N, C-alpha and C positions, 0 to 999 in steps of 0.2 A: 784539713786542707782550710785554713783561714779565709774567707773572705770578705772582702772592703766594700762595702755599699756606698752609694754618695749620695748625702743628704741636700735636697732642694735649699735653696735659702727662702725666707718667706717673701722675698721679694718670685724668685722664679717662680716656686709653689702660686702667686699669683695668676699668673700664666695660664692656668689652671680652667677655673672657673670665667676667666676671660675668654679664652677659647669654646668655653663651653656656648656662653652668650652668643657668640658671632657663629655656632653650628645653628643655634634658633632661629636667628637671621636667614642664614642658609637655605634652611628648608623652610621658612614662610617666603622668602623671594621667588626660591623653585615652585612652589605652589602658584604664583600671583603669576611670573613670567611663562608657565606652561600655559593659563587659564586665557595671558593676553596672546600666544601663538595659535590656540584652538582658534579664540573669537576671530583673527586673521586670517588660517585659513578657512572657516566655513563664511567669511566676507566676499574673499576673493572665489572662493569655489575650486581652487587649487592647492595639494598638498604641498609641504615644503619640505619633504620626507628627503629628497634628492639635494636639498641644499636651497637654503633661503634666498630667493630677487631682491633686485634692489629696490624691487615695488613691497614686495612683502616685508624688507625690514622698515623701511621709510612708514608704513602704515602701522609699525609695532610702536612705535614712535608715540605715534597719535593712539594709544591704546591704553589708557590709565593703569588699567592692572600691569600690564608688563611695566612701562614707570616706575611705579608704585615696587614690582617684584625687583628692578632693577636697583633701584633705592637702597630695597633692604639688601641686596646680596652686596651694595657699596657699605654698608654698614659690617657686613657678614668681613668683609678682606681687613676692612680696618682694626674692626678685633681681631681680626689673625695676624695681622702684623704687630699689635700689641704684645700678644700673646708668644708670636714667635721673638719679639724681643727680649720678653722677661725671661721666656725658659728654652730650653734644649728644644730642635725639631722633631726627635723622635717622640717627645713625650705629647706635644699640643697637636700635631699632626694630625695622628688619631683620633682624636676626638671630637673632627669633623663628622662622624658616622656617626653619631648623635644625632645627626638632621633627618639620619636616614627614620631613625624610628619617630621624629618627633612629624616625618613627612607623610610617616604613613597614618599615623592618629590622625593627622589636618583630613588627608586624601577619604579617609574612613568617614571623619566627621563631612566634609561636601559631598559624597555619594551617598549620605544617609544609611550607610551600610557600618554591619559590625565588625570586630575584628575574628579574623579565623582564627581556629585553631593553628593553623600553618603561622600566619604572621605573629602569632604569638609567641611562638617557639623560635622564629625569624628574630624578632627583636630582642626574646632572654639570652641565645646565644651573643648578637650583634652586642650588646651593651657588655654580656660577661666576657666575650672575648676583649672587647676594648680595655674593659676596668683591669683585667689583667693585666695587658698590654700596657698600658698607662703606667701602673702602679709598680712593673718591674723597670720601665724607662726610667723614672722618675729617681729609682735607687739605683743605676747601674751606667747612666749615659751624663754626660755634660760636654756642653759649649767649650770648643776649641777657637784657638786663633786658625782663621783660614789662609792659606798660602797662595799662593801665584799658581802653583799648578794644581791644583784642587781645583782653583776658580777655572781654566783652562780645558780641566777634564769634561767639567758639567758643562761649558761652551759647545764644545766640539759635541757632545754626549747628543745636544739640545737640538744642534743645529742637522747632524745626523737626521733625527727624529722629524724634525719640521721638514725636510725634504722627502723623507720617505710618507707621511701622512698627507704630505702637500700632492706628491705625484700619486698616491691613490686614487684620492680625492677627483682629480681631476679625470684618470684613467677610468674608474670604476663606479663614481658615485651613483649612477644608474641602477646599481646592482647590490650596490651594499642597504642593510637592515640600520634600523637606531643602532643596533649593539656597536657601526662600526665609530658611528659619533661620540657614543658614550666613552669607550675605550681609548678613542682617541683624547678627547676633552678631558679624561682621567689622566693619560698621560702628560698631555701639556700643564694642567694644572699642578701634576705633582711636581712640575721644572717652576712652576709659578712659586709653589712657595717656598722651594730651593733655594731660588736666584732670589726671593727677600730677603730669606735669612742671610745669606752671601752679605748683602748688599747691605741690612743692617747693622751685623757685625762688623763690617770693613767702616763703614760710616763711625760705629762706634769707636773701633780702633784708629781713627783718624782724628776724632774729637781728644781721645787722649793722647794723642803726640801731640795737642797745642796743634792742629790743623793744620801738620806737615806734612807735605805730600811726595810720595815717591813714585817713581816710575808707572811701577806694578798698580797703583792708584786706577792708572785709566781705563785698566780692564773691567772696574766696576761699571762703567759706561755701557761697556759691550753687554754687563751683565741687565743692568737698565732696558736697552733694546731688545735683549731676549725676553725679558718679560713680558715687554709689551706687544710682542711680536705671538707668544705662545698664550697672554691673555686672551689677544684678540681672535684667535683662530680656534682657539678653545671654547671660546663664550659662541661663535657661530656654531660649531659642531653642538653645544649645548643646545641651544634655538630649533637647530635641524631636529635633534632627538626628541626633543618635546611636541613635535608635528606627528610623530607615531608611536608615541607611548605617554604613561603617565606619568609623574614627576617624579613618585618615589620610584620607579624603574629608573629613571636618571640619576637620581641621586643614589639610588642603590650602587650605581655602576662607579659614580665619580666619589665615594665615600670608602669605596675599596682599594680601585689602581690609585687613586690620587695619594694615602698615605704609602703604600706600599711603594710607590716609586720616591715619594718624598723621604720617605723611613731610609729606601733603600740607598740611594743617596747619603745620607746624613749617616748612614754606618760605613757602608765601604769605602766614600769617597772625601767624605767631610770629616770622619775618624774619630763621629760622638760616641761610638759602643768600643772606645780602642781598649779601657779599660776595664770592660764588662769580663766578669767570669763566663767561664765557658757552658754555666747552665744555663745561662740568660738567653743565649741564644736560643736554645732547646726553647723557653718557655716563648719566648717574641715568636716562633713558626708555631706553635701548637696555638699560643693565642688568636694570632691571622689567621689558622685554618678555623677556628671558631667563629670569627668573627664574619670570614668568607662564608661559612657553610647558612650564618645567619640571613646573610645577605641574601642568599640563593636561594632560601626558604621564601625572601619574601617576594623575590624576583620572580619566581614560578607558580607562584597561587595562581588562582584564577584571575584572569585580569579584570578591572571593574568594567564599567559600561561609558566611565567615561574617556575610553581612550580612544573615541573616534570624537569630533567635533560634532555637534549637531543632533545626538541624541540625548532625550529624556534628562539622563544624570547627569548630562553636561550641561543641560541647559538649565537644572536646579542647581547646581552647584557653581555657576558661573554667575547667580544672582547678587545683587548689590555693586561692586565693584566690577566694571567690565574690559 
């Protein structure tokens, strides 16, 4: 059976290194934000593990390390948006998992510990799985025009997710561990990336039409509202997760769940893999499993002393920018 592979144009291929640069900023931003949240916890004497209070949020804004981390995450978003404009969602979205590798290395250096065998094994599986996924995705997926029905489906799913997560937070936040916040943030940021891709493609289509608007273009406004809501709530969940776990654990959850959500929507709703051969689907599953196993290895290793603010290791890692 003849297999037709899709070759990325040079401009589309440029989206891959740009996404990698964004992953670097994501990793560094997570490290600095985590440091800021731990400092605020130590200064206020109250953990934010059940949700940040207004006073803690205001204290974060005054913390230089948190502000620097936020700026880096802002740059990460800019690079991600550029990569989404250039290449299909299924190609560039999984590359965010590289941030996990960088965060693990930075955390090891900050805590002055060596990477364990389990950590190295996790990194190898993570990088190998992502490399395989991106290679196959680059050869078998492509960006397609997004219709009104697809936009509505994505927005309806996001609305349901926001209602479920919001209700769960209000009723059960005192029982949740940081895993809830990590999973919730990963799901929401998966929608952020997807809606960003939708808006970029829609704007590109409008420009190609000579700025001739149609009634369906009004849905793009709801996409912008959805991005703002998902990004704000997801960011709040991330800051709360930092209060009860190391940055690499938070990034580990985000870089698995976020791509899974984004790529799943890209494949099943946006149809980016509509022309992909059957074998590509099996490779996607295998590559995803390899990456997930790598993240699991990283998340389940022995915790660093920096998990609790105020410990000697935490103090050593927080020297410099506070």
